N, C-alpha and C positions, 0 to 999 in steps of 0.2 A: 219527203225526202229523197234526194237524187240517190240512186244506185252506186255512184261515184265516192259519195262520203261514206260507205260502208267498206272497213277494211276487213280482209281477211286474214283469220290467225294464221300465223306460221308453221305446217306442219311437223310436230317432233319425229326425228329419228325411231323408229321403231327399238324396241330391246334386242331385236336380232343384230340391228345392223350397231348399235352402241357398243354390243358384245363382241363384235366383229371387228370393229376399230380397235377395240382394246386389247384384243388378242392380238390385233397386226402390227401393231407401235412396236413392241419389243422384238418382235420378228424383224424388223426392217433394219434396228439395229444389227442384229444379230447375224443377218445375212453373209455382210462380209467376211467376218468371222469365219463361220461354217463353212463358208466355200473356200476359204485359205487351209483351215483344218480338214477338209474332206480332199483339197486336193494334196498336201504334204504328209495327209496320216492315214487316214480312214483309207482313200485308195490303194496307195501305195502298199498297208497293211493288208487289205483283201487279193491285192496283186501277189504279194509274197508267198501269201497260203497257197495260193493258185500255182504258182510256178512249183512249192514244195513239192504238186502232185506229179510233175513233169522231170522228167531226164531235158535239162534245160542246157542247149548249147548257145550260148550268147553270139558266138561267131558265124555261125551257121545253122539259123533259125529252123532252115527246112528240115534240118535232122532233129529236132524236139519231138519227143515221144512221150505220150503219156505211161505214166509207169505206177500209178494209185500209189498207195503205201508202202511201196517197197523202198523210197528212198528213206523213210522212217526206220522201216524194217532192218537196213544195212546199218543204220549208226547206232540202233539199241540194242538188237539180237545178232545181228551177222558177226559172229567171231571173227572168221577169215576176212572180213573187209579190212582197209586201211582207214576207210572212214568211221568204222568203229572205233578204233585206237585213238583216232584224232578226237572223237565228240568225246568219249570218257576220259581220255587224259588233259584235254583240254577243261572239262567240266568238273576233273577233281581239282587241278589247278587254282580254278576262277572260286570254287567252295573253300580251297585253303586261305585263297586272299578277302572272302567273304567273314570268313569264321576268325581269322587275326586282327580283320579293320574295321569292323561293324564296332563289336566293344570298344576300342580304342579310340573311334571316332565320336562315340559317344561318350565316355568316362572323360577323355584328356578337355574338349570344349566345355563338359561340365564342373570341371574342375576351377577351369579358366574363368571362367563366367560367375563362380561363386568367388573368387579371389577379388573378382573385377567389379562383384557386387556390394563389399565392404568398402570400396573407394576411395583406396591408399590414395596417396599422395601422387600424380600425374598416372592415374587409370585411364584419362581420356587416352590420353596420348599412346600407353599400350593396347588400350583396346584397338585404337587405328593401326598399330603397327602389327598385331596378331590378324586382325581383317584383312589387311593388304594384299597377303600371297593370293587371294581368292579371287581377285580382278585380272591375274596373270594368265597367259595362254598355256598349256600344257607344255609347248614346246620351250618357251622361255624358263621355267620350271626346272624341264630338266637339263636345260643348257646350264643352267646354276648349279644344281646339284650332281651332276655328273662330272663334272669339275672337282669336288668336293670328294668323290668317292674314288678316283682315278688311280690305278696302282703306281703307274710311274708319274709323278707331278702332281699328284692330286694333295689338295690342301691338307686332308686329315692326316694321309699317311705320310705326306712329308712332315708336318709337325710331331706324330709318332716316331718316324726316324730318326729326328734331332733332338728327341727324348730318350732316345736308345732303346725303343720299343720296336718289336714287331709288326710287319705292313698288316694290314687286315684286306682281304680281298674281296673286298665289297660285293663287287658285282660277277665275278666268275666262281664264285662258290658258295653253296647253300651252307647254314641256312641265313647266309649275310647278304644273298642276291634278294630274298624277301623282307629283309631288315631294311635292307635299303628301298624298297619299292613301298614298305609300311611308313618310315621317316619321310621321304616324300609327299606320301599320298596325304598322311596327318597334316604337314606343313602347310600344303596347300589346300584343303578342303575344310578344315577347322573352324576357319574364322564363322561360316553361316551357320552352324550349329550353335557356336559360341553367340552369336547374336541373336538367338531364338531361344536360348537356355535363359540370357540375360533378360531379353523382355518376359520371360516368364517370372522370374525373381521379382522383378519389381510389381508383380500382380499377387505377390503372396502377404495374406493377410498378416501386417504385422501386429496385430494385436494375440495372435498363434506365439509367436516369440516372448512377448511379455507373460503369456501366462506361463509358457514353459520355464522361464526363468524364475516366475513366483515359485513353482513346484520343484524346482530345483536340478532342472534338464541341465547337462553341460552340452557344450556346441555340439559333440558329435551325436549325440541323442537327439538335438534339436535337427541336425542336418537329417539326420535317417527318418525320425519321424514327421517332422514338419515340411522340410525345404525337398525331400525328393517327390513324398505324396502328392506337393502341390503342384509339380512337374509334371504331372500325368499327362496332359495335354501336349503339352511340348515333345514329351518323351516320344510319345504316340508318333508324332509327325516327324520326328527324328529320325526314330528309330525304321519305320519304313523307308523314307527317303534315304538313308543311307544306306539301306541293304538294297535297296535297287540298285544305287549308283555304283555301288560296290559290284554289283555283278557285271554292269555292263564296262568294267575297268578295260583299260586298252592302253592309253597313251603310255601310262609307266612301265609297264613290263616291255612293250615293245620299242620304246625309243631309249629307255635306260638300261636293261637286261638285254634287248633283241631275242628276249624268250628264253635264252640261256639260264644257266650253263645246263646244258644237254636236255633241251625243252621243259625244263622242270618250273619256267616261270611263263610258259606259253600258255596264255588263257584261252577262253571258247572263243571268245571277241575275235583272236587275233587268228584262230583256225578260219571261223567264217570269212573272215574278210579274203584272208588266202583262198578259199576256195570260191570264193565269188568274185573275186576280180583278178586272180593269178594267173599265168600262164596258160596253164589247164582249168580253166573256170567250169566250176562244177555248180553252178547256179540252184538245181535242185536240189541238191544235197546240202550246199549252203543254208538256204532256205529253209528246209527241214530242221538242219540244227539250231536256227534261230527261232523257229517256232516252238522247238521242244524247250529252248533255253527262258520263252518266254512264259511257257507252261508252267516249269519248274518256278519261275519267279513270282507268279500269279497264286499258286499254290502256299510257297514260304511267305507270301504277304501276309495270306488271310490267317494262317497260325499266330503269323508273328503280331498280326492286327486284334487276333481274338486274346491273344495273352498277356498283350500291353492294356487292352481293355478291362480286361478281367485283373489285370494288378491295378489298373487307375481305379477302378469300384473299388 
């Protein structure tokens, strides 16, 4: 027999090489995303923390000096500093908005989702109409609503005047300024939460409703003891995302009331932006405020997540 007639079996790759290929394959697909995520999120996040420890001068970088935790001290404890006033007044106004908006941004979309889930005539049209504002930019939303709220020539006040009623100072007096901001926010953002709740309602086990009907439960008892508890996963997602979005409120008070009247709607994000990019930019103070706000958001999110998870269980 000739040696040429012999076939040499192909070598199988070692288990290490197989595991390496198996591990590298998903990494190849993730690298583009991780690269973009690092460039636009991780690096700026770390860079922002670094800036918060400096008296950072955007226009004269050579004058930048390291100050350690002094920026944090000035906004948290130094009552003689104007930045202390800026931080705490902005945080207070932000918390007012969060406390007022989050319950409404959960209850109103939930109520609408329950109504649409009953599938009345034309429910698809109403669902589309209610969701449409979410695709608009904040500039377009404010342009529409500011005309409604104007004192001179505004639609609502013109209608009230024709009916012989007094005008309402929506944008120039409290509590109407906050009410105006809340109305705009709910109208603009409720569509997303409504869709999430609507998807959750479709997954509720219908046999539970049948069993409740046999036991003589009315609609409100069914809603309380079956519908709401069954929406625990959706409630968890909506609660966390809504609170984080409310903490980052900026466009509504900035474009609608310009922070007034008397800075009562000047939220913390407005103070941060003004300090970071204003005429007398103080990037170190601004980033210290942003980092502090981020820590507060993380703490409150963890507390809210534990509460909602416990309620869901």
